[in-house]
C-alpha positions as a printed NumPy array, in Angstrom:
array([[142.723,  70.308, 164.524],
       [142.965,  69.363, 161.089],
       [145.461,  71.604, 160.517],
       [147.722,  70.122, 163.222],
       [146.643,  66.643, 162.64 ],
       [148.225,  66.775, 159.049],
       [150.824,  68.87 , 160.132],
       [152.123,  65.781, 162.561],
       [151.335,  63.159, 160.08 ],
       [153.816,  65.206, 157.898],
       [156.07 ,  65.833, 160.139],
       [156.496,  62.128, 161.856],
       [156.56 ,  60.8  , 157.968],
       [159.509,  63.208, 157.049],
       [161.433,  62.107, 160.444],
       [160.93 ,  58.547, 159.827],
       [162.306,  58.801, 156.076],
       [165.372,  60.837, 157.9  ],
       [165.861,  57.99 , 159.842],
       [165.569,  55.218, 157.235],
       [168.092,  57.257, 155.317],
       [170.478,  57.677, 158.023],
       [170.433,  53.542, 159.218],
       [171.567,  52.62 , 155.683],
       [173.981,  55.408, 155.321],
       [175.82 ,  54.141, 158.451],
       [174.169,  50.317, 158.402],
       [178.129,  50.677, 155.849],
       [180.067,  51.495, 158.374],
       [179.605,  48.937, 160.546],
       [179.807,  46.008, 157.745],
       [183.194,  45.418, 158.03 ],
       [183.415,  45.805, 161.584],
       [180.975,  42.961, 161.549],
       [182.844,  41.304, 159.464],
       [185.161,  41.387, 161.329],
       [183.884,  40.235, 164.289],
       [182.498,  37.358, 162.769],
       [185.602,  35.794, 162.171],
       [186.794,  35.093, 166.07 ],
       [186.894,  37.069, 169.548],
       [188.115,  40.548, 168.58 ],
       [187.84 ,  42.514, 172.269],
       [188.369,  40.827, 176.002],
       [184.427,  40.738, 176.262],
       [183.196,  37.123, 177.671],
       [180.857,  35.06 , 176.05 ],
       [177.901,  36.275, 177.636],
       [178.498,  39.654, 176.923],
       [178.698,  38.546, 172.922],
       [175.025,  36.269, 172.866],
       [173.441,  39.636, 172.433],
       [175.119,  40.268, 168.938],
       [175.271,  36.914, 168.358],
       [171.305,  36.501, 168.758],
       [170.606,  39.025, 166.795],
       [172.897,  38.236, 163.826],
       [171.045,  34.834, 163.779],
       [167.495,  36.813, 163.632],
       [168.994,  38.955, 160.646],
       [171.13 ,  36.519, 158.439],
       [167.206,  34.617, 158.91 ],
       [165.078,  37.579, 157.789],
       [167.764,  37.486, 155.015],
       [167.133,  34.046, 153.95 ],
       [163.703,  34.262, 154.318],
       [160.639,  35.442, 151.667],
       [160.072,  38.701, 153.363],
       [163.639,  39.972, 152.175],
       [163.194,  38.827, 148.963],
       [159.771,  40.027, 147.566],
       [159.89 ,  43.194, 149.704],
       [163.557,  44.333, 149.357],
       [163.61 ,  45.445, 152.922],
       [166.135,  44.518, 155.64 ],
       [164.702,  43.53 , 159.391],
       [165.266,  46.998, 160.76 ],
       [163.785,  48.739, 158.342],
       [160.903,  46.607, 158.372],
       [160.526,  46.828, 161.782],
       [160.77 ,  51.378, 161.696],
       [157.793,  50.669, 158.566],
       [155.622,  49.06 , 160.783],
       [155.923,  51.456, 163.792],
       [155.992,  54.069, 161.539],
       [152.664,  52.32 , 160.191],
       [150.792,  52.221, 163.938],
       [152.515,  55.309, 165.771],
       [151.677,  57.808, 163.08 ],
       [147.855,  57.049, 162.282],
       [147.727,  56.574, 165.957],
       [148.513,  59.775, 166.702],
       [146.028,  61.247, 164.628],
       [142.432,  59.272, 166.045],
       [144.377,  60.731, 169.463],
       [143.651,  63.938, 168.136],
       [141.146,  63.558, 166.3  ],
       [138.265,  61.186, 168.956],
       [141.212,  60.518, 171.757],
       [142.502,  57.439, 173.161],
       [140.363,  54.509, 170.986],
       [140.339,  56.952, 168.052],
       [144.32 ,  56.236, 168.571],
       [143.998,  52.388, 168.575],
       [141.467,  51.885, 165.819],
       [143.898,  54.076, 163.423],
       [146.7  ,  52.776, 164.568],
       [145.857,  49.278, 164.048],
       [143.823,  50.271, 160.83 ],
       [147.64 ,  51.55 , 159.736],
       [149.292,  48.212, 161.043],
       [146.817,  46.252, 159.743],
       [147.26 ,  47.917, 156.48 ],
       [150.765,  47.755, 156.204],
       [150.865,  44.05 , 156.822],
       [148.316,  43.491, 154.22 ],
       [149.66 ,  45.689, 151.68 ],
       [153.242,  43.574, 152.21 ],
       [151.469,  40.443, 152.231],
       [150.042,  41.183, 148.655],
       [153.542,  42.012, 147.459],
       [154.589,  38.74 , 148.916],
       [152.097,  36.967, 146.836],
       [152.586,  38.483, 144.034],
       [156.248,  37.774, 143.842],
       [155.527,  34.447, 144.551],
       [152.866,  34.581, 141.619],
       [155.679,  36.106, 139.218],
       [158.435,  33.522, 140.452],
       [156.01 ,  30.177, 139.481],
       [155.07 ,  31.278, 136.631],
       [158.228,  31.316, 135.44 ],
       [159.89 ,  28.183, 137.241],
       [158.509,  25.822, 133.899],
       [160.499,  27.649, 131.121],
       [162.785,  28.226, 133.202],
       [163.258,  24.132, 134.143],
       [162.368,  23.406, 130.467],
       [165.475,  25.044, 129.574],
       [167.738,  24.192, 132.145],
       [166.738,  20.705, 130.228],
       [167.574,  21.468, 126.682],
       [171.338,  22.768, 127.519],
       [171.907,  19.561, 129.72 ],
       [171.193,  17.904, 126.38 ],
       [173.629,  20.631, 124.445],
       [176.235,  18.59 , 127.117],
       [176.482,  21.578, 129.929],
       [176.807,  21.303, 133.363],
       [173.824,  22.091, 135.695],
       [175.805,  25.586, 136.81 ],
       [176.589,  26.513, 133.118],
       [172.545,  25.894, 131.965],
       [171.664,  27.257, 135.372],
       [173.747,  30.413, 134.733],
       [172.451,  30.277, 130.668],
       [169.183,  30.398, 131.148],
       [168.454,  32.807, 134.086],
       [170.181,  35.755, 132.1  ],
       [166.393,  35.101, 130.032],
       [164.15 ,  34.663, 132.949],
       [162.083,  37.005, 133.759],
       [162.87 ,  38.686, 137.787],
       [161.72 ,  37.484, 140.284],
       [162.985,  34.051, 139.255],
       [166.214,  35.212, 137.497],
       [168.068,  37.375, 140.022],
       [167.379,  34.74 , 142.717],
       [168.8  ,  32.08 , 140.571],
       [172.091,  34.666, 139.898],
       [172.236,  34.971, 143.166],
       [172.548,  31.322, 143.739],
       [174.832,  30.877, 141.51 ],
       [177.015,  33.929, 143.316],
       [176.949,  32.676, 146.311],
       [178.198,  29.079, 144.735],
       [180.965,  30.776, 143.242],
       [182.464,  31.832, 146.581],
       [182.052,  28.695, 148.524],
       [178.531,  27.996, 149.562],
       [177.447,  24.153, 148.439],
       [174.974,  23.798, 145.471],
       [172.423,  21.779, 147.657],
       [172.411,  24.686, 150.831],
       [171.951,  27.337, 148.399],
       [168.612,  25.692, 145.993],
       [167.93 ,  25.187, 149.995],
       [167.833,  29.017, 150.977],
       [166.554,  29.193, 147.491],
       [163.321,  27.45 , 148.651],
       [162.942,  29.693, 151.86 ],
       [163.37 ,  33.324, 149.612],
       [160.414,  31.755, 147.502],
       [158.792,  29.124, 149.118],
       [157.066,  27.438, 146.216],
       [155.778,  23.862, 146.837],
       [156.561,  23.371, 142.932],
       [160.569,  24.889, 143.209],
       [160.404,  22.586, 146.005],
       [159.778,  19.915, 144.632],
       [162.267,  20.726, 141.425],
       [165.298,  21.732, 144.426],
       [164.484,  18.07 , 145.291],
       [164.357,  16.481, 142.616],
       [168.64 ,  18.367, 142.039],
       [169.37 ,  17.254, 144.919],
       [168.272,  13.424, 145.113],
       [169.902,  13.537, 141.17 ],
       [173.423,  14.482, 142.712],
       [173.138,  12.064, 144.804],
       [172.19 ,   8.95 , 143.01 ],
       [172.407,  10.147, 139.175],
       [170.519,   9.726, 136.262],
       [169.527,  12.088, 133.34 ],
       [168.448,  15.298, 134.759],
       [167.183,  16.425, 131.588],
       [164.292,  13.823, 131.235],
       [163.416,  14.537, 135.358],
       [163.314,  17.557, 134.554],
       [160.971,  17.496, 131.762],
       [158.927,  15.232, 133.657],
       [158.98 ,  17.865, 136.894],
       [157.42 ,  20.391, 134.346],
       [154.456,  18.689, 133.158],
       [153.383,  18.148, 136.852],
       [154.214,  21.436, 137.738],
       [152.278,  22.761, 134.617],
       [149.614,  20.575, 135.444],
       [149.292,  21.814, 138.69 ],
       [149.26 ,  25.167, 137.613],
       [146.595,  24.648, 135.801],
       [144.304,  23.278, 138.295],
       [144.736,  25.414, 141.026],
       [144.037,  28.165, 138.454],
       [140.658,  26.397, 137.709],
       [139.884,  26.339, 141.309],
       [140.89 ,  29.316, 141.899],
       [138.504,  31.118, 139.496],
       [135.764,  28.933, 140.842],
       [136.188,  30.302, 143.745],
       [136.736,  33.889, 143.576],
       [133.572,  35.137, 144.367],
       [132.997,  33.305, 147.59 ],
       [136.841,  34.762, 148.646],
       [135.483,  38.137, 147.376],
       [132.117,  37.639, 149.802],
       [133.76 ,  36.323, 152.789],
       [136.439,  39.151, 152.878],
       [133.49 ,  42.079, 152.153],
       [131.264,  40.461, 154.25 ],
       [134.25 ,  40.478, 157.314],
       [135.392,  43.463, 156.653],
       [132.428,  45.633, 156.204],
       [130.968,  46.268, 159.665],
       [134.515,  47.211, 161.312],
       [135.218,  49.622, 158.248],
       [131.655,  50.747, 158.02 ],
       [131.463,  51.049, 162.065],
       [134.023,  52.957, 162.649],
       [133.633,  55.168, 159.913],
       [130.196,  56.245, 161.202],
       [132.291,  56.58 , 164.941],
       [135.004,  59.006, 163.584],
       [132.142,  60.925, 161.52 ],
       [128.878,  60.643, 164.48 ],
       [130.749,  59.606, 167.82 ],
       [126.998,  60.199, 169.322],
       [125.509,  57.744, 166.67 ],
       [127.486,  55.151, 168.125],
       [127.557,  56.115, 172.082],
       [124.861,  53.984, 172.901],
       [126.656,  50.497, 171.934],
       [129.383,  51.587, 173.556],
       [128.795,  53.183, 176.825],
       [125.658,  50.878, 177.822],
       [125.812,  47.626, 178.47 ],
       [123.205,  45.826, 176.172],
       [125.107,  48.113, 173.817],
       [128.361,  46.136, 174.857],
       [127.135,  42.754, 174.864],
       [125.443,  43.221, 170.875],
       [129.038,  44.904, 169.743],
       [130.653,  41.025, 171.294],
       [128.144,  39.51 , 169.972],
       [128.31 ,  40.924, 166.614],
       [131.945,  40.354, 166.761],
       [131.086,  36.952, 167.287],
       [129.021,  36.483, 164.753],
       [131.232,  37.768, 161.912],
       [134.266,  36.429, 163.085],
       [132.464,  32.709, 163.012],
       [131.067,  33.405, 159.498],
       [134.002,  34.411, 157.963],
       [136.029,  31.64 , 159.816],
       [133.132,  29.695, 157.816],
       [133.352,  30.878, 154.718],
       [137.356,  30.444, 154.354],
       [137.137,  26.974, 155.114],
       [133.907,  26.692, 152.296],
       [136.241,  28.681, 149.492],
       [139.475,  27.204, 150.414],
       [141.487,  26.458, 147.55 ],
       [142.791,  22.409, 148.837],
       [146.072,  21.591, 148.762],
       [148.073,  20.615, 145.418]])
């Protein structure tokens, strides 16, 4: 049984990998067709028949402008395939080992683990971008004082700015060079990097372009504000780290431990599943864990800075 589960997991993993590789190779063939379609009607299909493709194109555009595409470096289709694989492959193993309930438990655990990994990657991406932001703005202020324009200053400083902020600024300048307005590309940048500090800097730049003024002086003041906010946020997170970790451990421990015991020795957990009193106890425990996790999260949550 174990060998069969291992064989199924390996086969499904290879199948999903081949699907992703095939999708990448086939997608390049459709890029030209999609661009021609975006230029105008190329067939005799009615507007109602083109609506699903337009809706799909809207979803893809929204995805490409969001944080998921920037931080995870995945297309929308690849993201969906990974989630489906994370749900199905552990589900098959759980079904072989413990039936439908095991499939549900392992399937949800696999999908939840992938989503948690994606969330950690996005937080790390955002943290690295915010760390580079003060130096980037300070460099722009210095370049502006030397007499360069805003786009020239951004191009000069972006080459010396570490990723991910440096690569995202280069992407902004590339899109601005092909016809997009700087305001539009900067707004899209705040969607790909949803940082309040970056949003504040972009808002200041857009306002200055409308009303004028010394952008170098404004950016230097913004840098002081951002550094103070980041310092305070780090202090708050350091003071609440133990409480946040306690909340995660106390919330996840009953679920993980109960699932592990059920997979290792189902007879030990059967009274909780197949009796009325056991179901009542499980429901009460679930409600208590949820309330406890919510209270701990409210107590240790960092304030909005």
